[in-house]
SESESE-713486 format. One record per residue (C-alpha): residue number from 1; residue in three letters; x, y negated, z negated. Coordinates in steps of 0.1 Angstrom, whole numbers. Layout:
BEGIN
+-----+-----+-------+-------+-------+
|   n | res |     x |     y |     z |
+-----+-----+-------+-------+-------+
| NUM | ala |     X |     Y |     Z |
...
+-----+-----+-------+-------+-------+
end
This chain:
BEGIN
+-----+-----+-------+-------+-------+
|   n | res |     x |     y |     z |
+-----+-----+-------+-------+-------+
|   1 | met |  1131 |   601 |  1522 |
|   2 | ser |  1109 |   600 |  1491 |
|   3 | leu |  1104 |   630 |  1468 |
|   4 | asp |  1075 |   653 |  1477 |
|   5 | thr |  1053 |   649 |  1446 |
|   6 | asn |  1025 |   671 |  1458 |
|   7 | ser |  1048 |   702 |  1460 |
|   8 | leu |  1062 |   693 |  1426 |
|   9 | leu |  1028 |   691 |  1410 |
|  10 | ile |  1016 |   723 |  1426 |
|  11 | glu |  1046 |   742 |  1412 |
|  12 | ala |  1042 |   726 |  1378 |
|  13 | asp |  1005 |   733 |  1376 |
|  14 | gln |  1012 |   769 |  1386 |
|  15 | leu |  1037 |   773 |  1358 |
|  16 | trp |  1012 |   759 |  1333 |
|  17 | gln |   985 |   782 |  1345 |
|  18 | asn |  1008 |   812 |  1342 |
|  19 | ala |  1016 |   801 |  1306 |
|  20 | leu |   979 |   799 |  1298 |
|  21 | ala |   973 |   833 |  1313 |
|  22 | glu |  1002 |   848 |  1293 |
|  23 | asn |   993 |   829 |  1261 |
|  24 | pro |   955 |   824 |  1260 |
|  25 | ser |   958 |   807 |  1226 |
|  26 | leu |   975 |   778 |  1243 |
|  27 | lys |   942 |   766 |  1257 |
|  28 | asp |   928 |   757 |  1223 |
|  29 | lys |   960 |   753 |  1203 |
|  30 | ile |   961 |   726 |  1176 |
|  31 | tyr |   991 |   702 |  1178 |
|  32 | ser |   976 |   673 |  1158 |
|  33 | asp |   949 |   665 |  1133 |
|  34 | phe |   938 |   634 |  1152 |
|  35 | arg |   917 |   635 |  1184 |
|  36 | asp |   905 |   606 |  1205 |
|  37 | lys |   870 |   601 |  1218 |
|  38 | asn |   879 |   622 |  1249 |
|  39 | asn |   890 |   650 |  1226 |
|  40 | arg |   927 |   645 |  1234 |
|  41 | gln |   950 |   653 |  1206 |
|  42 | val |   972 |   624 |  1196 |
|  43 | ile |  1010 |   624 |  1191 |
|  44 | asp |  1039 |   600 |  1190 |
|  45 | leu |  1068 |   606 |  1214 |
|  46 | val |  1105 |   598 |  1213 |
|  47 | gln |  1126 |   603 |  1245 |
|  48 | glu |  1163 |   606 |  1247 |
|  49 | gly |  1185 |   586 |  1271 |
|  50 | gly |  1204 |   603 |  1299 |
|  51 | gly |  1208 |   582 |  1330 |
|  52 | met |  1195 |   599 |  1361 |
|  53 | leu |  1185 |   629 |  1341 |
|  54 | gly |  1155 |   609 |  1330 |
|  55 | ile |  1132 |   624 |  1357 |
|  56 | ala |  1132 |   655 |  1336 |
|  57 | leu |  1114 |   634 |  1309 |
|  58 | val |  1085 |   629 |  1334 |
|  59 | gly |  1082 |   666 |  1339 |
|  60 | tyr |  1081 |   671 |  1302 |
|  61 | thr |  1054 |   644 |  1295 |
|  62 | tyr |  1033 |   657 |  1324 |
|  63 | ile |  1029 |   690 |  1307 |
|  64 | leu |  1021 |   674 |  1274 |
|  65 | glu |   993 |   656 |  1291 |
|  66 | lys |   982 |   687 |  1309 |
|  67 | ala |   979 |   703 |  1275 |
|  68 | gly |   954 |   677 |  1264 |
|  69 | leu |   978 |   654 |  1245 |
|  70 | arg |   981 |   616 |  1245 |
|  71 | ile |  1007 |   593 |  1230 |
|  72 | ser |  1001 |   567 |  1204 |
|  73 | ser |  1036 |   552 |  1199 |
|  74 | tyr |  1066 |   554 |  1221 |
|  75 | ala |  1104 |   552 |  1214 |
|  76 | gly |  1135 |   557 |  1235 |
|  77 | ala |  1169 |   544 |  1246 |
|  78 | ser |  1183 |   539 |  1281 |
|  79 | ala |  1164 |   564 |  1305 |
|  80 | gly |  1141 |   572 |  1276 |
|  81 | ala |  1133 |   535 |  1273 |
|  82 | ile |  1124 |   533 |  1310 |
|  83 | asn |  1099 |   562 |  1307 |
|  84 | ala |  1086 |   550 |  1274 |
|  85 | ala |  1079 |   515 |  1288 |
|  86 | tyr |  1062 |   528 |  1319 |
|  87 | leu |  1039 |   551 |  1299 |
|  88 | ala |  1031 |   524 |  1273 |
|  89 | ala |  1023 |   498 |  1300 |
|  90 | ile |   997 |   520 |  1317 |
|  91 | pro |   963 |   513 |  1303 |
|  92 | asp |   948 |   540 |  1280 |
|  93 | ser |   916 |   538 |  1300 |
|  94 | ile |   933 |   561 |  1325 |
|  95 | tyr |   922 |   590 |  1302 |
|  96 | asp |   885 |   581 |  1308 |
|  97 | his |   890 |   597 |  1342 |
|  98 | glu |   893 |   635 |  1345 |
|  99 | gly |   926 |   647 |  1359 |
| 100 | arg |   944 |   613 |  1357 |
| 101 | phe |   976 |   611 |  1337 |
| 102 | lys |  1001 |   584 |  1329 |
| 103 | ser |  1030 |   607 |  1339 |
| 104 | leu |  1015 |   610 |  1375 |
| 105 | glu |  1018 |   572 |  1379 |
| 106 | thr |  1053 |   572 |  1366 |
| 107 | leu |  1063 |   601 |  1389 |
| 108 | lys |  1049 |   583 |  1420 |
| 109 | ile |  1071 |   552 |  1412 |
| 110 | leu |  1102 |   573 |  1407 |
| 111 | ala |  1096 |   594 |  1437 |
| 112 | ser |  1093 |   565 |  1461 |
| 113 | thr |  1123 |   546 |  1447 |
| 114 | asp |  1158 |   546 |  1462 |
| 115 | met |  1178 |   547 |  1429 |
| 116 | ala |  1210 |   541 |  1448 |
| 117 | ser |  1198 |   506 |  1454 |
| 118 | phe |  1204 |   499 |  1417 |
| 119 | met |  1241 |   499 |  1425 |
| 120 | asp |  1241 |   462 |  1435 |
| 121 | gly |  1277 |   453 |  1431 |
| 122 | asn |  1299 |   442 |  1461 |
| 123 | lys |  1300 |   465 |  1492 |
| 124 | leu |  1333 |   481 |  1483 |
| 125 | ile |  1322 |   490 |  1448 |
| 126 | lys |  1289 |   504 |  1461 |
| 127 | phe |  1308 |   524 |  1487 |
| 128 | ile |  1332 |   541 |  1463 |
| 129 | pro |  1306 |   555 |  1438 |
| 130 | arg |  1283 |   567 |  1466 |
| 131 | asn |  1312 |   585 |  1483 |
| 132 | ser |  1331 |   598 |  1452 |
| 133 | met |  1302 |   615 |  1433 |
| 134 | asn |  1278 |   643 |  1440 |
| 135 | asp |  1249 |   659 |  1422 |
| 136 | tyr |  1273 |   677 |  1398 |
| 137 | gly |  1301 |   652 |  1391 |
| 138 | met |  1331 |   638 |  1409 |
| 139 | ser |  1338 |   650 |  1444 |
| 140 | lys |  1373 |   655 |  1459 |
| 141 | arg |  1369 |   620 |  1474 |
| 142 | phe |  1370 |   606 |  1438 |
| 143 | tyr |  1405 |   619 |  1433 |
| 144 | phe |  1415 |   605 |  1467 |
| 145 | phe |  1403 |   570 |  1457 |
| 146 | leu |  1420 |   573 |  1423 |
| 147 | thr |  1452 |   584 |  1439 |
| 148 | leu |  1450 |   555 |  1464 |
| 149 | phe |  1443 |   530 |  1437 |
| 150 | phe |  1473 |   540 |  1415 |
| 151 | gly |  1494 |   546 |  1446 |
| 152 | val |  1492 |   510 |  1456 |
| 153 | phe |  1505 |   499 |  1422 |
| 154 | leu |  1532 |   525 |  1422 |
| 155 | gly |  1542 |   515 |  1457 |
| 156 | phe |  1544 |   478 |  1446 |
| 157 | asn |  1568 |   487 |  1418 |
| 158 | leu |  1590 |   508 |  1441 |
| 159 | leu |  1591 |   480 |  1466 |
| 160 | phe |  1600 |   455 |  1439 |
| 161 | phe |  1628 |   478 |  1426 |
| 162 | tyr |  1641 |   482 |  1462 |
| 163 | leu |  1642 |   444 |  1467 |
| 164 | thr |  1660 |   440 |  1434 |
| 165 | thr |  1688 |   464 |  1444 |
| 166 | gln |  1691 |   446 |  1478 |
| 167 | ile |  1695 |   412 |  1461 |
| 168 | asn |  1722 |   427 |  1439 |
| 169 | thr |  1740 |   439 |  1471 |
| 170 | trp |  1735 |   407 |  1491 |
| 171 | leu |  1747 |   385 |  1463 |
| 172 | asn |  1775 |   409 |  1452 |
| 173 | ile |  1767 |   399 |  1416 |
| 174 | thr |  1792 |   408 |  1389 |
| 175 | tyr |  1765 |   418 |  1365 |
| 176 | pro |  1738 |   435 |  1386 |
| 177 | met |  1721 |   449 |  1355 |
| 178 | val |  1711 |   414 |  1344 |
| 179 | val |  1694 |   407 |  1377 |
| 180 | thr |  1678 |   442 |  1377 |
| 181 | trp |  1664 |   435 |  1342 |
| 182 | ile |  1651 |   401 |  1351 |
| 183 | phe |  1634 |   412 |  1383 |
| 184 | gly |  1622 |   444 |  1366 |
| 185 | thr |  1606 |   425 |  1338 |
| 186 | leu |  1590 |   401 |  1363 |
| 187 | gly |  1578 |   430 |  1384 |
| 188 | gly |  1562 |   447 |  1353 |
| 189 | ile |  1545 |   415 |  1343 |
| 190 | leu |  1532 |   409 |  1379 |
| 191 | thr |  1520 |   445 |  1381 |
| 192 | ile |  1500 |   442 |  1349 |
| 193 | tyr |  1486 |   408 |  1360 |
| 194 | leu |  1475 |   422 |  1394 |
| 195 | phe |  1460 |   452 |  1377 |
| 196 | tyr |  1441 |   430 |  1353 |
| 197 | lys |  1429 |   407 |  1382 |
| 198 | thr |  1418 |   437 |  1402 |
| 199 | leu |  1397 |   450 |  1373 |
| 200 | arg |  1382 |   416 |  1367 |
| 201 | trp |  1374 |   414 |  1404 |
| 202 | ile |  1358 |   448 |  1403 |
| 203 | leu |  1339 |   443 |  1371 |
| 204 | gly |  1332 |   406 |  1372 |
| 205 | ser |  1327 |   382 |  1343 |
| 206 | lys |  1301 |   405 |  1327 |
| 207 | leu |  1323 |   436 |  1329 |
| 208 | gly |  1300 |   457 |  1351 |
| 209 | leu |  1303 |   474 |  1385 |
| 210 | asn |  1267 |   465 |  1392 |
| 211 | arg |  1247 |   435 |  1383 |
| 212 | gly |  1215 |   453 |  1373 |
| 213 | glu |  1194 |   426 |  1390 |
| 214 | ile |  1177 |   450 |  1415 |
| 215 | phe |  1168 |   474 |  1386 |
| 216 | tyr |  1153 |   445 |  1366 |
| 217 | glu |  1132 |   434 |  1395 |
| 218 | trp |  1121 |   470 |  1402 |
| 219 | met |  1111 |   474 |  1366 |
| 220 | lys |  1093 |   441 |  1364 |
| 221 | ser |  1073 |   448 |  1396 |
| 222 | asn |  1062 |   483 |  1386 |
| 223 | leu |  1053 |   477 |  1349 |
| 224 | lys |  1015 |   474 |  1348 |
| 225 | thr |  1014 |   445 |  1324 |
| 226 | asn |  1003 |   415 |  1346 |
| 227 | asp |  1036 |   399 |  1336 |
| 228 | lys |  1026 |   399 |  1299 |
| 229 | pro |  1040 |   418 |  1269 |
| 230 | ile |  1027 |   453 |  1264 |
| 231 | his |   995 |   453 |  1244 |
| 232 | phe |   981 |   483 |  1226 |
| 233 | glu |   944 |   490 |  1220 |
| 234 | asn |   934 |   508 |  1188 |
| 235 | ile |   927 |   545 |  1194 |
| 236 | glu |   892 |   554 |  1182 |
| 237 | gly |   887 |   590 |  1174 |
| 238 | phe |   885 |   616 |  1146 |
| 239 | his |   908 |   628 |  1119 |
| 240 | leu |   900 |   663 |  1109 |
| 241 | gly |   865 |   657 |  1123 |
| 242 | gln |   859 |   625 |  1105 |
| 243 | pro |   857 |   591 |  1124 |
| 244 | ser |   890 |   573 |  1122 |
| 245 | glu |   912 |   549 |  1141 |
| 246 | ile |   948 |   544 |  1149 |
| 247 | lys |   958 |   507 |  1146 |
| 248 | ser |   996 |   505 |  1141 |
| 249 | arg |  1009 |   516 |  1175 |
| 250 | arg |  1044 |   508 |  1185 |
| 251 | leu |  1069 |   506 |  1213 |
| 252 | val |  1105 |   508 |  1202 |
| 253 | leu |  1132 |   504 |  1228 |
| 254 | ile |  1168 |   507 |  1214 |
| 255 | thr |  1197 |   485 |  1225 |
| 256 | ala |  1230 |   475 |  1211 |
| 257 | ser |  1240 |   440 |  1202 |
| 258 | leu |  1277 |   432 |  1208 |
| 259 | gly |  1274 |   398 |  1192 |
| 260 | gly |  1257 |   411 |  1161 |
| 261 | lys |  1275 |   445 |  1162 |
| 262 | lys |  1243 |   462 |  1154 |
| 263 | leu |  1214 |   483 |  1167 |
| 264 | val |  1184 |   463 |  1179 |
| 265 | lys |  1148 |   474 |  1182 |
| 266 | leu |  1128 |   457 |  1210 |
| 267 | pro |  1103 |   442 |  1212 |
| 268 | glu |  1100 |   442 |  1174 |
| 269 | glu |  1132 |   422 |  1168 |
| 270 | ala |  1129 |   401 |  1200 |
| 271 | leu |  1123 |   368 |  1181 |
| 272 | asp |  1159 |   370 |  1169 |
| 273 | tyr |  1173 |   371 |  1204 |
| 274 | phe |  1148 |   357 |  1229 |
| 275 | asp |  1132 |   323 |  1229 |
| 276 | glu |  1094 |   326 |  1232 |
| 277 | ala |  1096 |   363 |  1228 |
| 278 | glu |  1058 |   366 |  1230 |
| 279 | lys |  1061 |   355 |  1266 |
| 280 | thr |  1092 |   376 |  1275 |
| 281 | his |  1086 |   402 |  1301 |
| 282 | pro |  1091 |   438 |  1287 |
| 283 | ala |  1114 |   445 |  1317 |
| 284 | glu |  1140 |   424 |  1299 |
| 285 | tyr |  1139 |   448 |  1270 |
| 286 | val |  1143 |   478 |  1292 |
| 287 | arg |  1172 |   461 |  1310 |
| 288 | ala |  1189 |   455 |  1277 |
| 289 | ser |  1185 |   491 |  1267 |
| 290 | met |  1199 |   507 |  1298 |
| 291 | ser |  1230 |   486 |  1303 |
| 292 | ile |  1255 |   514 |  1307 |
| 293 | pro |  1289 |   499 |  1297 |
| 294 | phe |  1311 |   490 |  1327 |
| 295 | phe |  1285 |   505 |  1352 |
| 296 | phe |  1260 |   477 |  1347 |
| 297 | asp |  1266 |   441 |  1336 |
| 298 | ile |  1263 |   432 |  1300 |
| 299 | tyr |  1227 |   419 |  1297 |
| 300 | ser |  1227 |   383 |  1284 |
| 301 | pro |  1193 |   366 |  1280 |
| 302 | ile |  1200 |   329 |  1279 |
| 303 | lys |  1181 |   312 |  1250 |
| 304 | pro |  1174 |   275 |  1259 |
| 305 | ser |  1179 |   266 |  1223 |
| 306 | asn |  1215 |   280 |  1225 |
| 307 | pro |  1224 |   283 |  1262 |
| 308 | phe |  1262 |   284 |  1256 |
| 309 | ala |  1262 |   314 |  1234 |
| 310 | pro |  1238 |   340 |  1248 |
| 311 | glu |  1234 |   374 |  1231 |
| 312 | gln |  1251 |   404 |  1248 |
| 313 | phe |  1233 |   437 |  1250 |
| 314 | val |  1247 |   471 |  1261 |
| 315 | asp |  1231 |   505 |  1264 |
| 316 | gly |  1212 |   514 |  1232 |
| 317 | gly |  1224 |   550 |  1236 |
| 318 | leu |  1258 |   540 |  1223 |
| 319 | leu |  1244 |   537 |  1188 |
| 320 | ser |  1212 |   558 |  1189 |
| 321 | asn |  1203 |   578 |  1220 |
| 322 | phe |  1174 |   596 |  1203 |
| 323 | pro |  1157 |   573 |  1178 |
| 324 | ile |  1132 |   598 |  1163 |
| 325 | arg |  1136 |   582 |  1129 |
| 326 | glu |  1118 |   551 |  1142 |
| 327 | leu |  1085 |   569 |  1145 |
| 328 | asn |  1088 |   595 |  1118 |
| 329 | asn |  1071 |   576 |  1090 |
| 330 | lys |  1085 |   589 |  1058 |
| 331 | ser |  1063 |   567 |  1037 |
| 332 | leu |  1034 |   590 |  1046 |
| 333 | ile |  1031 |   621 |  1024 |
| 334 | cys |  1014 |   639 |  1052 |
| 335 | pro |  1010 |   624 |  1087 |
| 336 | arg |   977 |   626 |  1108 |
| 337 | phe |   997 |   636 |  1139 |
| 338 | pro |  1033 |   646 |  1147 |
| 339 | thr |  1062 |   627 |  1163 |
| 340 | phe |  1074 |   649 |  1191 |
| 341 | gly |  1109 |   644 |  1206 |
| 342 | val |  1125 |   655 |  1238 |
| 343 | lys |  1163 |   657 |  1243 |
| 344 | leu |  1183 |   661 |  1275 |
| 345 | gly |  1213 |   683 |  1280 |
| 346 | leu |  1232 |   713 |  1264 |
| 347 | glu |  1231 |   704 |  1228 |
| 348 | asn |  1210 |   734 |  1218 |
| 349 | leu |  1231 |   759 |  1238 |
| 350 | pro |  1257 |   782 |  1222 |
| 351 | leu |  1293 |   769 |  1224 |
| 352 | asp |  1303 |   796 |  1249 |
| 353 | glu |  1275 |   785 |  1272 |
| 354 | lys |  1286 |   749 |  1271 |
| 355 | lys |  1322 |   759 |  1280 |
| 356 | lys |  1309 |   777 |  1311 |
| 357 | ser |  1291 |   746 |  1322 |
| 358 | lys |  1321 |   722 |  1320 |
| 359 | pro |  1359 |   724 |  1321 |
| 360 | leu |  1373 |   722 |  1286 |
| 361 | ile |  1386 |   686 |  1289 |
| 362 | phe |  1353 |   673 |  1301 |
| 363 | his |  1335 |   693 |  1274 |
| 364 | tyr |  1358 |   676 |  1248 |
| 365 | val |  1353 |   641 |  1261 |
| 366 | gly |  1315 |   647 |  1263 |
| 367 | asn |  1314 |   659 |  1228 |
| 368 | leu |  1334 |   629 |  1216 |
| 369 | leu |  1310 |   604 |  1232 |
| 370 | ser |  1280 |   624 |  1219 |
| 371 | thr |  1294 |   622 |  1184 |
| 372 | leu |  1298 |   585 |  1186 |
| 373 | arg |  1263 |   578 |  1200 |
| 374 | ser |  1244 |   603 |  1179 |
| 375 | phe |  1256 |   594 |  1144 |
| 376 | tyr |  1224 |   576 |  1133 |
| 377 | asp |  1202 |   602 |  1148 |
| 378 | ile |  1221 |   633 |  1134 |
| 379 | glu |  1222 |   618 |  1099 |
| 380 | phe |  1185 |   613 |  1099 |
| 381 | gln |  1178 |   649 |  1112 |
| 382 | lys |  1202 |   663 |  1086 |
| 383 | asp |  1183 |   646 |  1058 |
| 384 | asn |  1149 |   657 |  1073 |
| 385 | ser |  1154 |   692 |  1084 |
| 386 | glu |  1117 |   696 |  1094 |
| 387 | val |  1123 |   672 |  1123 |
| 388 | ser |  1140 |   700 |  1142 |
| 389 | met |  1105 |   716 |  1146 |
| 390 | leu |  1093 |   686 |  1166 |
| 391 | ile |  1121 |   685 |  1192 |
| 392 | gly |  1121 |   701 |  1227 |
| 393 | phe |  1153 |   705 |  1247 |
| 394 | val |  1155 |   702 |  1285 |
| 395 | asp |  1183 |   722 |  1302 |
| 396 | thr |  1199 |   698 |  1327 |
| 397 | arg |  1218 |   725 |  1346 |
| 398 | asp |  1210 |   738 |  1381 |
| 399 | pro |  1204 |   775 |  1381 |
| 400 | asp |  1210 |   777 |  1419 |
| 401 | tyr |  1244 |   762 |  1416 |
| 402 | asp |  1262 |   784 |  1391 |
| 403 | asn |  1244 |   766 |  1362 |
| 404 | lys |  1264 |   734 |  1368 |
| 405 | glu |  1252 |   703 |  1349 |
| 406 | ile |  1235 |   677 |  1370 |
| 407 | asn |  1254 |   644 |  1371 |
| 408 | trp |  1236 |   618 |  1349 |
| 409 | leu |  1254 |   590 |  1366 |
| 410 | gln |  1247 |   600 |  1402 |
| 411 | phe |  1222 |   573 |  1413 |
| 412 | asp |  1222 |   588 |  1448 |
| 413 | leu |  1209 |   621 |  1434 |
| 414 | ser |  1195 |   645 |  1461 |
| 415 | asp |  1158 |   652 |  1462 |
| 416 | arg |  1166 |   689 |  1455 |
| 417 | ala |  1184 |   679 |  1422 |
| 418 | lys |  1155 |   656 |  1412 |
| 419 | lys |  1132 |   685 |  1417 |
| 420 | val |  1153 |   708 |  1395 |
| 421 | leu |  1153 |   682 |  1368 |
| 422 | phe |  1116 |   676 |  1369 |
| 423 | met |  1108 |   714 |  1369 |
| 424 | asn |  1133 |   719 |  1340 |
| 425 | gly |  1113 |   693 |  1321 |
| 426 | val |  1081 |   712 |  1329 |
| 427 | lys |  1096 |   745 |  1317 |
| 428 | ala |  1110 |   730 |  1285 |
| 429 | ala |  1076 |   714 |  1276 |
| 430 | ile |  1058 |   747 |  1281 |
| 431 | glu |  1083 |   765 |  1260 |
| 432 | phe |  1080 |   739 |  1232 |
| 433 | leu |  1042 |   740 |  1232 |
| 434 | lys |  1042 |   778 |  1230 |
| 435 | asn |  1065 |   777 |  1199 |
| 436 | phe |  1053 |   746 |  1181 |
| 437 | asp |  1033 |   754 |  1149 |
| 438 | trp |  1015 |   723 |  1135 |
| 439 | glu |  1004 |   740 |  1103 |
| 440 | ala |  1039 |   753 |  1096 |
| 441 | tyr |  1053 |   719 |  1102 |
| 442 | lys |  1028 |   703 |  1077 |
| 443 | ile |  1037 |   729 |  1051 |
| 444 | lys |  1074 |   719 |  1053 |
| 445 | arg |  1068 |   682 |  1057 |
| 446 | cys |  1040 |   677 |  1032 |
| 447 | lys |  1053 |   699 |  1004 |
+-----+-----+-------+-------+-------+
end
């Protein structure tokens, strides 16, 4: 069953109307010094990655558009790259029609898609994730599967030990410890070998539970590019009331190159990794950005000029999950418009609130991974403190389920959880727009 977009939009519109009623100044609030010919204020937007939490990004961008904003350049990693690519690919002419937004088109695509179909590994692999996870993490079935998996190997070792002792008895060997040592060593080697072969069977040659082919075809069929690279038109409008034009528009999708051991920006650096990059479908860049390690196959575009050594890409969020530095042009003394950013999760919550949301061990592991993937981003924000004024945070917890965090890796997410995420994005955007002060930002940035 697809998500009911009509009810979502009615609720989102009501929240926005309530915000306007409570804060009349929102109606004519200034967020940018550049307006297009339809009087829409222009911004850049950076979206953080977060797996299935990405539907919250659509709720966030929907409110930005409701507030009369439009996006010039887009950046993102993983789920943020998906939404960025969709928004960038939709023709800007959509704004020539009253009440039509890019976010609505993206929402319709997501609402009608069975995300669980993206798990396109073998049937056993597809069965286990779908039956061991729920909206909020691992279910009890996960521990059953885990126990069963390791129980098989433990049982194999016990059986081998039993056979060894029986051989000692049958042969009445003078030095049974020698036989025990030999068979024990062989048993250990065989166990490790079988464990390795099982993992290789599960993960395949590209070390992923799922191939990612269905996702790629889905992305390719829904991107409105006519199978061509995404092309931006200049934005004609007015800067502080004077005729002006935005020419240097960008799409920056972040991925990580295993071969080069570096961060890669696509499509800008595509020529280094793709033959005939000008003809490469942008769905390939998104596929490279969202390749969650071990969950999806490593993405390897084969270059005809070097077919035996293809590049290997994994999730861009490993190195930079929130690449706001890419659109925050420090060469400008004072920008014509801001670069907004939207982040997913609990980063902005007090420590005691985070502990309530997760058990301590999972909180520790989550912080460890976040530290690794946010190094580039945090360093930039530390050196540019004014950037914090541009960032909105979406709470990814479910208030109706004891504020549990919604599972970012649950591709079989329920419609109810999707609704919670979308509405949390809506609420976060409203809160950000109420608090953002363009003039205060310029004073801090342009001093």
